[in-house]
VOPAGU-2260 file (C-alpha; in pm, 1 decimal, decimal comma):
REM VOPAGU-2260
SITE   aa  ch    i         X         Y         Z
SITE  MET   A    0   -2436,8    1876,9   -1993,7
SITE  ASN   A    1   -2534,4    1768,6   -2345,2
SITE  PHE   A    2   -2324,9    1734,9   -2660,8
SITE  ASN   A    3   -2427,1    2070,9   -2808,6
SITE  GLU   A    4   -2324,6    2251,4   -2488,6
SITE  LEU   A    5   -1989,4    2072,4   -2489,7
SITE  SER   A    6   -1938,7    2146,1   -2862,3
SITE  SER   A    7   -1990,9    2518,2   -2817,6
SITE  ALA   A    8   -1781,8    2540,7   -2497,8
SITE  ARG   A    9   -1495,7    2307,0   -2597,1
SITE  PRO   A   10   -1503,6    2173,9   -2956,0
SITE  ASP   A   11   -1178,8    1981,2   -2894,3
SITE  LEU   A   12   -1337,5    1788,8   -2605,7
SITE  ALA   A   13   -1648,9    1723,9   -2815,8
SITE  PHE   A   14   -1432,5    1552,8   -3078,0
SITE  ILE   A   15   -1241,7    1348,6   -2817,0
SITE  ALA   A   16   -1566,2    1242,8   -2642,9
SITE  HIS   A   17   -1653,1    1028,0   -2948,2
SITE  TRP   A   18   -1359,9     800,8   -2859,7
SITE  VAL   A   19   -1492,9     725,7   -2510,3
SITE  PRO   A   20   -1738,6     431,9   -2511,5
SITE  LYS   A   21   -2076,2     457,9   -2340,2
SITE  GLN   A   22   -2083,3     345,6   -1975,1
SITE  ALA   A   23   -1701,2     339,2   -1960,2
SITE  HIS   A   24   -1517,9     368,9   -1628,6
SITE  VAL   A   25   -1302,0     679,2   -1683,2
SITE  LEU   A   26   -1008,4     849,1   -1511,1
SITE  ASP   A   27    -945,0    1209,4   -1618,8
SITE  VAL   A   28    -587,6    1301,9   -1524,3
SITE  GLY   A   29    -567,9    1680,7   -1491,8
SITE  CYS   A   30    -945,6    1716,7   -1519,0
SITE  GLY   A   31    -946,3    2096,0   -1477,9
SITE  ASP   A   32   -1297,0    2226,9   -1410,1
SITE  GLY   A   33   -1448,2    1881,2   -1475,4
SITE  VAL   A   34   -1636,1    1973,7   -1793,4
SITE  MET   A   35   -1537,4    1653,9   -1979,2
SITE  LEU   A   36   -1636,3    1415,9   -1697,8
SITE  ASP   A   37   -1956,2    1616,3   -1644,9
SITE  TYR   A   38   -2049,1    1551,6   -2008,8
SITE  LEU   A   39   -1941,7    1183,8   -2005,7
SITE  GLN   A   40   -2142,2    1116,4   -1687,8
SITE  SER   A   41   -2460,4    1289,8   -1802,2
SITE  ASP   A   42   -2465,1    1205,6   -2174,4
SITE  LYS   A   43   -2275,1     874,1   -2199,8
SITE  GLN   A   44   -2354,0     726,2   -1855,8
SITE  CYS   A   45   -1983,0     693,5   -1774,7
SITE  SER   A   46   -1848,6     666,1   -1419,8
SITE  GLY   A   47   -1509,7     758,7   -1279,2
SITE  TYR   A   48   -1285,4    1015,7   -1119,0
SITE  GLY   A   49   -1087,7    1324,2   -1201,2
SITE  ILE   A   50    -742,3    1406,4   -1067,5
SITE  GLU   A   51    -659,0    1774,8   -1020,5
SITE  ILE   A   52    -418,4    1975,6    -801,9
SITE  ALA   A   53    -554,3    2334,0    -826,8
SITE  ASP   A   54    -799,0    2428,5    -549,0
SITE  ASP   A   55   -1027,4    2639,9    -771,3
SITE  LYS   A   56   -1053,9    2365,9   -1035,4
SITE  VAL   A   57   -1121,0    2096,2    -772,8
SITE  LEU   A   58   -1403,8    2316,2    -641,3
SITE  ALA   A   59   -1542,0    2374,6    -992,8
SITE  SER   A   60   -1534,7    1997,8   -1064,6
SITE  THR   A   61   -1709,6    1917,5    -736,6
SITE  LYS   A   62   -1982,6    2173,5    -812,9
SITE  ARG   A   63   -2045,4    1989,4   -1140,0
SITE  GLY   A   64   -2094,9    1663,3    -950,6
SITE  VAL   A   65   -1761,0    1517,9   -1061,4
SITE  ARG   A   66   -1577,1    1301,2    -809,3
SITE  VAL   A   67   -1228,3    1451,1    -797,4
SITE  ILE   A   68    -914,6    1345,8    -612,7
SITE  GLN   A   69    -686,5    1636,8    -525,0
SITE  GLN   A   70    -341,4    1508,1    -605,2
SITE  ASP   A   71     -26,6    1603,3    -791,4
SITE  MET   A   72     -13,4    1402,5   -1115,3
SITE  GLU   A   73     366,0    1410,4   -1098,0
SITE  LYS   A   74     345,0    1172,1    -802,7
SITE  GLY   A   75     195,8     912,0   -1033,6
SITE  LEU   A   76    -112,5     695,7   -1021,5
SITE  ALA   A   77       3,5     440,1    -764,5
SITE  ILE   A   78    -333,6     453,5    -582,4
SITE  PHE   A   79    -489,8     272,3    -879,7
SITE  GLY   A   80    -431,9     -89,8    -979,7
SITE  ASP   A   81    -355,1    -218,8   -1329,7
SITE  ASN   A   82    -645,0    -188,4   -1575,5
SITE  SER   A   83    -867,4     -13,1   -1316,0
SITE  PHE   A   84   -1029,5     198,1   -1589,9
SITE  ASP   A   85   -1162,4     143,0   -1940,7
SITE  THR   A   86   -1029,0     480,8   -2055,2
SITE  VAL   A   87    -777,2     721,4   -1903,9
SITE  LEU   A   88    -786,4    1080,3   -2031,6
SITE  CYS   A   89    -489,8    1314,9   -2013,3
SITE  LEU   A   90    -604,0    1619,0   -2207,8
SITE  SER   A   91    -370,2    1915,3   -2251,6
SITE  SER   A   92    -190,5    1823,9   -1927,1
SITE  LEU   A   93     101,3    1602,9   -2029,0
SITE  GLN   A   94     310,7    1895,8   -2155,6
SITE  MET   A   95     303,8    2041,4   -1801,3
SITE  MET   A   96     478,3    1736,2   -1652,9
SITE  LYS   A   97     848,3    1705,2   -1575,4
SITE  GLN   A   98     834,6    1324,1   -1600,5
SITE  VAL   A   99     630,9    1273,1   -1917,9
SITE  GLU   A  100     752,6     919,9   -1989,6
SITE  GLY   A  101     679,0     793,7   -1636,2
SITE  LEU   A  102     327,7     939,5   -1632,6
SITE  LEU   A  103     256,3     804,2   -1981,4
SITE  ARG   A  104     354,2     452,0   -1874,5
SITE  ASP   A  105     137,4     489,8   -1562,8
SITE  ILE   A  106    -161,7     608,8   -1766,9
SITE  VAL   A  107    -158,7     298,0   -1988,7
SITE  ARG   A  108     -97,1      76,6   -1685,3
SITE  VAL   A  109    -415,5     185,4   -1504,7
SITE  GLY   A  110    -629,8     209,1   -1819,5
SITE  ARG   A  111    -708,0     -38,3   -2092,9
SITE  GLU   A  112    -694,7     257,3   -2331,3
SITE  ALA   A  113    -565,6     611,1   -2301,0
SITE  ILE   A  114    -648,6     932,8   -2483,2
SITE  VAL   A  115    -378,4    1198,5   -2467,3
SITE  SER   A  116    -388,2    1547,9   -2617,0
SITE  PHE   A  117    -129,9    1826,9   -2620,1
SITE  PRO   A  118     -54,0    2150,7   -2809,5
SITE  ASN   A  119     129,8    2072,2   -3132,2
SITE  PHE   A  120     445,9    2281,4   -3132,2
SITE  ALA   A  121     488,7    2223,2   -3508,7
SITE  TYR   A  122     163,9    2412,1   -3587,8
SITE  TRP   A  123     247,3    2661,3   -3863,4
SITE  PRO   A  124     179,9    2986,9   -3667,0
SITE  HIS   A  125     416,5    2853,9   -3397,5
SITE  ARG   A  126     684,2    2802,0   -3663,5
SITE  VAL   A  127     625,5    3154,7   -3797,7
SITE  ALA   A  128     665,4    3301,6   -3447,8
SITE  LEU   A  129     995,0    3115,9   -3404,0
SITE  LEU   A  130    1116,1    3236,3   -3744,8
SITE  LYS   A  131    1042,4    3591,6   -3628,0
SITE  GLY   A  132    1253,9    3525,7   -3317,9
SITE  HIS   A  133     976,1    3483,1   -3060,8
SITE  MET   A  134     826,8    3196,8   -2859,5
SITE  PRO   A  135     481,4    3120,4   -2999,7
SITE  VAL   A  136     159,9    3234,4   -2829,7
SITE  SER   A  137    -168,6    3095,0   -2961,9
SITE  LYS   A  138    -505,2    2955,3   -2852,8
SITE  SER   A  139    -343,5    2617,7   -2776,8
SITE  LEU   A  140     -31,2    2780,9   -2624,5
SITE  PRO   A  141    -184,8    3088,1   -2460,2
SITE  TYR   A  142     101,0    3175,5   -2222,3
SITE  GLN   A  143     405,2    3396,8   -2251,0
SITE  TRP   A  144     738,9    3214,8   -2223,3
SITE  TYR   A  145     798,3    3348,4   -1870,2
SITE  ASP   A  146     465,8    3242,7   -1712,4
SITE  THR   A  147     381,4    2922,1   -1895,2
SITE  PRO   A  148     297,0    2605,0   -1700,3
SITE  ASN   A  149     410,4    2406,7   -2004,5
SITE  VAL   A  150     754,8    2258,2   -1942,6
SITE  ARG   A  151     756,8    2035,8   -2253,7
SITE  CYS   A  152     708,8    2124,2   -2618,8
SITE  ALA   A  153     625,8    1838,7   -2855,2
SITE  THR   A  154     516,4    1780,1   -3212,2
SITE  ILE   A  155     294,7    1499,3   -3340,3
SITE  ASN   A  156     599,8    1318,5   -3477,5
SITE  ASP   A  157     786,8    1352,5   -3144,9
SITE  PHE   A  158     501,2    1203,7   -2945,6
SITE  TYR   A  159     450,6     916,4   -3189,1
SITE  GLN   A  160     818,1     828,7   -3145,9
SITE  LEU   A  161     791,2     847,0   -2763,9
SITE  ALA   A  162     485,9     618,8   -2766,1
SITE  GLU   A  163     679,5     363,1   -2971,4
SITE  GLU   A  164     976,8     383,5   -2733,9
SITE  CYS   A  165     742,9     330,5   -2435,1
SITE  GLY   A  166     606,0      12,4   -2595,3
SITE  LEU   A  167     266,0     163,4   -2665,9
SITE  GLU   A  168      39,7      94,0   -2958,8
SITE  VAL   A  169    -101,1     403,4   -3129,6
SITE  LEU   A  170    -457,8     303,8   -3219,3
SITE  GLU   A  171    -524,8     632,8   -3396,0
SITE  TYR   A  172    -419,3     993,7   -3383,7
SITE  VAL   A  173    -552,2    1316,4   -3524,3
SITE  ALA   A  174    -461,7    1681,1   -3542,3
SITE  LEU   A  175    -735,2    1929,3   -3461,1
SITE  ALA   A  176    -771,8    2296,0   -3549,8
SITE  GLU   A  177   -1059,2    2475,4   -3373,1
SITE  GLY   A  178   -1189,9    2131,9   -3272,0
SITE  LYS   A  179   -1209,5    2001,8   -3630,9
SITE  GLN   A  180    -992,3    1724,6   -3773,4
SITE  VAL   A  181    -710,9    1825,6   -4007,7
SITE  SER   A  182    -627,8    1557,7   -4266,1
SITE  PHE   A  183    -389,4    1741,5   -4500,6
SITE  LEU   A  184     -43,8    1815,5   -4348,1
SITE  PRO   A  185    -166,5    1753,3   -3990,1
SITE  ASN   A  186     168,6    1824,4   -3819,9
SITE  LEU   A  187     177,6    2166,1   -3987,2
SITE  ARG   A  188    -191,0    2263,1   -3978,0
SITE  GLY   A  189    -318,5    2117,1   -3648,9
SITE  ASP   A  190    -280,1    2314,6   -3325,1
SITE  LEU   A  191    -384,8    2024,2   -3097,1
SITE  ALA   A  192    -265,2    1663,8   -3126,4
SITE  VAL   A  193    -483,0    1379,9   -2994,9
SITE  PHE   A  194    -362,2    1021,1   -2957,3
SITE  ARG   A  195    -550,1     704,2   -2867,5
SITE  LEU   A  196    -312,1     451,9   -2711,2
SITE  ARG   A  197    -287,4     119,2   -2533,4
SITE  LYS   A  198     -14,3    -115,1   -2415,0
SITE  LYS   A  199     118,8    -338,2   -2689,9
SITE  ALA   A  200      -8,4    -692,3   -2646,9
SITE  ALA   A  201     257,3    -932,4   -2517,3
SITE  HIS   A  202     358,3   -1187,7   -2779,4
């Protein structure tokens, strides 16, 4: 898979891919159908694994040539040692976890850097839906309230605060809309938040 194919299929992943160095050893937590690792392996000569629980997505990843471990992310990443990976990805998966803080700490334990993305609940159409008395449904939150796998709703400001409380350093963060960076009023105008994190250096 090349960059143009990734850009047309998943513009959000194309943006995030710029943050992953060439030849990095990568863990993709909640890798889905493996499209991101497929791209990183073929275009950036990265190596690594995906973690995924759903049978159909594990099969799709394997067909792409992605090495995938079928495991529940909620059970943590105990099979990996500290700093086993250059980069750990957790893209649009964290909001589906019951134990967000525990998984977040685990992600930065096994990776020197982490890239986390999640739907931004403060996106303006979400606010409008709430003002009209309904739970929001959008491209980044495509489910109805009764069948959503998302158990957590967060805004950019909420996540920044959680990262600080977990002793993590936010290297950079952006808000994306349709895969493009939003600079003006990002917490209002971005539907997807993306954070680049690492453990704070011990003093």
